[in-house]
C-alpha positions in Angstrom: 0.6 -0.6 0.2 1.4 3.7 -0.9 0.0 6.3 1.1 0.8 10.0 0.3 3.1 12.5 2.5 1.3 13.8 5.5 1.9 17.5 4.3 0.5 19.4 7.6 1.5 16.4 10.2 5.0 16.6 8.5 5.8 19.9 8.3 4.2 21.8 10.5 5.1 20.0 13.6 8.6 19.7 12.7 8.9 23.5 12.1 6.8 24.2 16.0 10.2 22.2 17.4 12.6 25.3 15.5 14.6 27.3 17.6 13.5 29.8 15.1 9.6 29.2 16.4 9.8 32.7 18.3 5.5 33.1 17.9 3.6 30.3 17.2 0.7 31.2 14.6 0.1 27.6 12.6 -1.8 25.9 15.3 -5.4 25.4 16.0 -5.7 24.5 19.2 -7.6 26.4 21.6 -4.6 27.9 24.5 -3.9 24.5 25.9 -4.9 23.8 30.1 -2.3 23.1 32.3 -3.5 20.4 35.0 -3.2 23.1 38.0 -5.5 25.4 35.6 -8.0 23.0 34.6 -8.4 21.8 38.0 -8.8 26.0 39.3 -11.4 26.7 36.0 -13.5 23.5 37.1 -13.8 24.2 40.8 -12.6 20.0 41.6 -9.9 19.5 44.0 -6.6 19.2 43.0 -5.7 17.4 46.3 -8.4 14.9 45.6 -8.0 13.9 42.5 -4.1 13.5 43.3 -4.9 11.7 46.0 -7.0 9.3 43.6 -3.8 8.9 41.7 -2.2 7.3 44.7 -4.4 4.1 43.9 -4.8 4.3 40.2 -5.3 1.1 38.7 -2.4 0.6 35.7 -4.1 -2.3 33.9 -5.9 -2.7 30.9 -8.9 0.2 30.6 -11.7 -0.9 29.5 -12.3 -1.9 26.4 -15.3 0.2 25.2 -13.8 3.3 27.2 -13.7 4.4 30.5 -17.7 4.6 31.3 -17.9 8.1 33.1 -15.6 9.2 29.6 -18.2 7.7 27.5 -21.4 9.5 29.2 -19.3 12.7 29.2 -18.9 12.4 25.7 -22.5 11.6 25.0 -23.7 14.8 27.1 -22.0 16.8 23.6 -24.7 15.8 21.9 -28.7 15.5 21.8 -29.2 12.0 20.3 -26.6 10.4 21.2 -26.5 7.6 23.9 -23.0 6.7 26.3 -23.2 3.1 23.8 -23.1 5.2 20.5 -19.8 6.4 21.6 -16.2 4.8 21.0 -13.1 6.0 22.6 -9.8 5.9 20.5 -6.3 7.4 20.5 -7.0 11.0 19.4 -8.6 12.4 16.6 -6.1 11.3 14.0 -7.0 7.7 15.4 -10.6 8.5 14.9 -10.2 9.2 11.3 -8.0 6.2 10.6 -10.2 3.8 12.2 -13.4 5.2 10.4 -12.0 5.3 6.9 -10.2 1.8 6.9 -13.4 0.0 8.6 -15.4 1.7 6.2 -14.7 2.1 3.0 -12.9 -0.4 0.4 -11.7 -0.3 -3.2 -14.8 -0.6 -5.0 -16.1 2.2 -3.2 -16.1 5.8 -4.3 -16.3 8.4 -1.8 -16.8 12.0 -2.1 -14.3 14.5 -0.4 -14.8 18.3 0.5 -12.2 20.5 0.4 -10.1 21.9 1.9 -10.5 19.0 4.2 -8.3 17.1 6.6 -5.8 14.8 4.9 -7.0 11.6 6.4 -10.5 12.2 4.5 -9.1 11.6 1.1 -4.9 10.8 1.4 -6.5 7.3 3.1 -9.4 6.1 0.9 -7.1 6.9 -2.0 -4.6 4.6 -0.1 -6.9 1.7 -0.1 -7.8 1.9 -3.8 -11.3 3.5 -3.6 -11.7 6.7 -6.5 -12.3 9.7 -4.3 -14.3 12.4 -5.9 -13.4 15.8 -4.7 -15.6 19.0 -4.2 -13.7 22.5 -4.3 -15.6 25.0 -1.6 -14.5 28.5 -3.0 -13.3 31.8 -1.7 -15.5 33.5 -3.9 -18.7 31.7 -2.0 -17.5 32.7 1.2 -16.1 28.8 1.0 -19.5 28.1 0.9 -20.9 24.2 -0.3 -22.3 23.9 -3.4 -24.8 21.5 -2.7 -25.6 20.9 -6.3 -21.9 19.8 -6.7 -22.7 17.1 -4.5 -25.7 15.9 -5.6 -24.2 15.3 -9.3 -21.3 13.8 -7.7 -22.7 10.8 -5.7 -23.7 7.7 -7.3 -25.0 3.6 -6.4 -21.3 3.0 -5.9 -21.0 6.5 -3.3 -20.0 4.9 0.1 -19.5 8.3 2.2 -19.3 11.8 2.1 -16.6 13.1 4.1 -15.5 16.2 5.3 -14.8 18.7 8.0 -17.9 21.2 9.7 -16.9 23.5 11.0 -14.2 23.4 8.2 -10.7 22.8 8.7 -9.0 25.0 7.8 -11.6 28.1 6.8 -14.1 27.7 9.8 -17.0 27.7 7.3 -20.1 26.3 9.0 -23.1 24.4 7.4 -26.2 25.7 8.3 -29.0 23.0 9.8 -30.8 23.4 6.1 -28.0 22.5 4.3 -27.4 19.7 6.8 -30.2 18.4 6.6 -29.9 18.6 2.5 -26.5 16.7 2.9 -28.2 14.1 4.7 -31.1 13.5 1.7 -28.2 13.5 -0.7 -26.7 10.4 1.6 -30.0 8.8 1.5 -30.4 9.0 -1.7 -27.8 6.4 -2.4 -27.8 4.6 0.6 -24.0 6.6 2.0 -22.7 7.0 5.0 -21.5 10.6 6.5 -18.6 10.6 7.9 -18.1 14.3 9.4 -14.7 15.7 11.7 -16.5 17.9 13.7 -13.1 18.7 16.0 -14.1 22.6 16.1 -18.0 22.6 16.9 -18.7 24.0 20.1 -17.6 27.6 19.8 -21.0 28.9 18.7 -22.7 30.3 22.2 -26.1 28.0 21.1 -26.2 24.7 20.6 -24.7 23.6 17.3 -26.2 20.9 15.4 -24.1 17.6 14.8 -24.9 15.2 12.0 -25.1 12.5 14.7 -28.6 14.1 15.4 -29.9 13.8 12.6 -28.9 10.7 10.9 -28.7 7.3 11.5 -25.9 7.1 8.9 -23.7 9.3 9.8 -20.1 8.5 11.7 -18.7 11.9 13.8 -15.3 11.9 14.9 -13.1 14.8 17.4 -11.2 14.8 20.0 -10.0 16.3 23.0 -7.2 18.3 21.8 -8.7 22.0 19.4 -11.6 23.9 21.9 -11.1 21.5 24.7 -7.4 22.8 25.2 -6.3 19.1 26.2 -4.3 17.6 23.6 -2.0 15.9 25.1 -4.4 13.2 26.8 -5.2 12.0 23.4 -8.6 10.9 23.8 -10.8 11.0 20.8 -13.7 9.4 19.9 -16.4 8.1 17.3 -20.1 8.6 17.5 -21.7 5.7 15.7 -25.8 5.0 15.8 -26.0 2.2 14.1 -24.8 -1.3 15.9 -23.3 -3.3 13.2 -21.4 -0.7 11.8 -20.4 0.3 15.3 -19.2 -3.7 15.8 -16.7 -3.2 12.9 -15.4 -0.1 14.0 -14.7 -1.7 17.5 -13.2 -4.4 15.7 -11.0 -2.7 13.6 -9.6 -0.7 16.7 -8.9 -3.6 18.4 -5.5 -3.8 15.7 -4.8 -1.0 16.7 -4.9 -0.5 20.3 -6.6 -2.8 22.6 -8.2 0.3 24.9 -7.8 3.8 25.5 -4.9 5.1 28.7 -6.6 5.1 31.4 -5.1 8.1 33.3 -5.8 10.4 29.9 -10.2 9.6 29.8 -10.3 9.9 33.5 -8.4 13.6 33.4 -10.8 14.4 30.6 -14.1 13.3 32.1 -13.4 15.7 34.8 -13.1 18.6 31.8 -16.7 17.0 29.8 -18.2 16.9 32.7 -17.4 21.0 33.4 -18.3 21.5 29.6 -19.7 24.6 29.9 -16.4 26.2 31.5 -14.2 24.8 29.3 -16.3 25.9 26.3 -16.6 29.6 28.1 -12.9 30.0 28.0 -12.2 28.6 24.6 -14.7 31.3 23.3 -13.3 33.7 25.1 -10.1 33.1 23.9 -11.2 33.1 19.9 -13.4 35.7 20.1 -10.6 37.9 21.4 -8.2 37.3 19.1 -10.3 37.0 15.9 -11.3 40.6 17.2 -7.3 41.3 16.9 -7.1 39.4 13.3 -9.9 41.3 11.8 -8.7 44.6 12.6 -5.6 44.1 11.1 -7.3 42.4 7.6 -9.6 45.4 7.4 -8.6 47.5 4.0 -5.0 45.0 4.7 -3.9 45.9 0.5 -2.4 42.0 0.2 -4.6 39.9 2.4 -8.0 38.3 2.2 -10.2 36.3 4.1 -13.6 35.1 2.9 -15.0 32.7 5.2 -17.3 33.7 8.3 -15.6 31.6 10.4 -16.7 29.0 13.4 -13.4 27.2 13.8 -10.2 28.3 15.7 -8.6 29.3 12.1 -8.6 32.0 9.4 -7.2 31.0 6.1 -6.0 34.0 4.7 -5.0 34.6 1.3 -2.1 37.2 0.3 -1.6 38.9 -3.2 2.0 37.9 -3.6 4.2 36.0 -6.1 5.5 33.9 -3.9 4.5 30.1 -3.2 2.5 29.2 0.1 5.5 27.0 1.4 8.6 29.5 0.7 5.8 32.1 1.7 5.8 30.0 4.9 9.7 29.3 5.4 10.5 32.5 4.9 8.5 34.2 7.5 9.6 31.3 9.9 13.6 32.1 9.1 13.6 36.0 8.8 10.8 37.1 11.0 10.1 34.0 13.8 6.4 33.7 13.1 5.5 30.5 12.5 2.2 30.1 10.4 1.0 26.9 8.4 1.3 27.3 4.6 -1.8 26.6 2.1 0.0 23.6 0.5 -0.9 21.7 3.2 -4.4 22.2 2.1 -3.7 22.5 -1.4 -4.7 26.1 -1.8 -1.8 27.9 -3.1 -1.0 31.7 -2.3 -2.8 31.0 1.4 -1.6 30.5 5.1 -3.5 29.3 7.9 -3.4 31.4 10.7 -4.4 30.9 14.3 -7.1 32.5 16.6 -6.8 30.6 19.5 -3.0 30.5 20.8 -1.5 33.6 20.8 0.4 35.1 23.2 2.3 37.8 21.3 -0.6 37.9 18.2 -0.2 41.8 17.5 3.3 42.1 17.6 3.0 38.4 15.2 0.6 40.4 12.8 3.1 43.1 13.0 6.1 40.8 11.6 4.0 39.9 9.2 3.3 43.4 7.6 7.0 43.2 7.8 7.7 40.6 6.0 5.2 41.5 3.2 6.3 45.2 2.6 9.8 43.6 1.7 8.2 41.5 -0.7 6.7 44.6 -2.2 9.9 45.8 -2.5 10.9 43.4 -4.1 8.5 43.6 -7.0 6.8 40.4 -5.5 3.2 42.3 -5.3 0.4 41.0 -7.9 
């Protein structure tokens, strides 16, 4: 089996460890919590937790996942029970398990682009036909449902996408979600949605798990929950037969999850209103700073109404995306995520979620752009 280079992970993670990375604007996780901050925020007793830790059993955990954690995850949705939750190793573990359980080499899949690379490179590696539908900047990165309708057929196994979208942050309306379900039903296809950024609106954000019995949802403790290091991912599947197949596939990758990780994340889930309030505050404050910076900018443009933790920013400069990001890091010590990670040239993904020196970072980006313009690189 031949698999594509995982562009984002293989580029961004090593770059983030560079000694030149002074201002990190490339990530997508809301500012990570420390253990002490978690307990201060939730009001739980850290002393009691540490006392319990002394007697923690370090053998295998629950095969299905810690019951307390599964209940907490189920509580994030309206139509999900704890038995519908499969705990896995991180969001990448969730996506990997779903794709390799669901897709075969005789299938075609619809991949809504931009997308997380697992949702097109993994089906391709299996031998499935991947039919890509591109969200367009000029349309605010909103989905053209007619394109989806025309792309599916009797061999379409699944429609795969992220909602809110990674990296643009565009969000499907409830009406658009229902239309996707109707399109999937018309060919008996599954809807597979990475909902990693769901939850940043004040009001309840609908999930495909609430509206379609052949939906499979992936998510994790990273991104808006600020606990990426715990590596708790989950799959929501309300179909018992498919859920059994997903459990079976997961057994080939991991017997169970990490006991400590699932335990401490359960504490966060039991106070999820406080976790999400913190995340919304951080993202909204940073978004206001970036919006002001972009207003009337001569060379930079942002097209989507973002409900995620990032913006995808287009630039009017004659330099490719990788060179832009690498030179910015080398010359100005600012790290952004280049747009080639998402197959969108002349763009970069900018974090709204983890930047103590955000304004200084934006100032350095402007400084770098001015230097490019002076070199005659303006378009």
